[in-house]
C-alpha positions in Angstrom: -10.6 -3.7 -13.8 -12.7 -4.7 -16.5 -13.1 -5.7 -20.1 -15.2 -4.0 -22.6 -13.9 -4.3 -27.1 -11.4 -6.1 -25.5 -9.7 -2.9 -23.9 -8.9 -3.4 -20.8 -10.3 -0.5 -18.7 -8.8 0.1 -14.6 -12.2 1.2 -12.6 -9.6 4.1 -11.3 -7.8 6.7 -14.1 -4.7 6.1 -12.7 -2.2 3.6 -11.9 -1.8 2.4 -7.7 0.2 0.0 -6.4 -1.7 -2.4 -3.6 0.1 -4.1 -1.1 -1.1 -7.0 -0.2 0.9 -7.6 3.4 4.8 -6.5 4.5 6.3 -7.5 7.0 9.7 -6.8 9.0 11.2 -9.6 11.8 10.9 -8.3 15.3 15.0 -9.0 15.7 15.0 -6.2 12.5 12.3 -3.3 14.1 12.9 -0.2 14.8 16.2 0.0 13.6 15.6 1.7 9.6 14.7 -1.6 7.8 10.8 -0.9 7.1 11.0 3.0 5.6 14.0 2.1 3.3 12.1 -1.2 2.2 9.1 1.6 1.4 11.9 4.3 0.3 12.4 1.5 -1.9 9.4 0.3 -3.1 8.4 3.8 -3.9 11.0 5.2 -5.4 10.6 1.4 -7.9 6.7 2.1 -7.6 8.3 5.9 -9.1 9.7 4.4 -11.7 7.7 2.5 -13.1 4.6 5.1 -13.5 2.4 4.7 -10.2 0.9 7.2 -8.6 0.1 6.0 -5.6 0.7 2.8 -2.7 -2.2 1.4 -1.5 -2.2 -1.2 1.8 -4.3 -1.2 4.9 -3.7 -1.1 8.6 -5.9 -1.9 11.8 -5.4 1.6 13.3 -5.1 0.5 16.6 -1.2 -1.3 14.9 1.8 -0.5 15.5 1.7 -0.6 11.9 -0.7 1.5 11.2 1.7 5.1 12.8 4.8 3.7 11.5 2.7 3.6 7.8 1.9 7.6 9.4 5.3 8.0 9.4 6.5 7.5 6.4 3.9 9.1 4.7 0.8 7.8 3.8 -2.9 9.0 5.5 -6.0 7.2 5.1 -8.8 7.5 2.6 -12.3 7.0 2.4 -11.8 3.8 1.2 -12.7 1.3 4.3 -12.0 -2.7 4.2 -15.4 -4.6 4.5 -15.3 -8.6 5.5 -18.5 -11.1 5.9 -17.9 -13.8 8.5 -19.0 -17.6 6.2 
């Protein structure tokens, strides 16, 4: 986000919800809990006029497949890191 003449300008033309972390206890995994949580999050985001949900996942993790099964897809954006 940037400000110009006191107005907030977004880098995106649409409102996107960024999820930093989501987790389900191993006891409740593979029981639909995570899928239901994502469905409720999607309904809430749609109601709040978000156009999409963004999140990050390691392509080699079980979470990556989980997100794909729940309608997420890879984008051109990548996460970059600099070790200090």
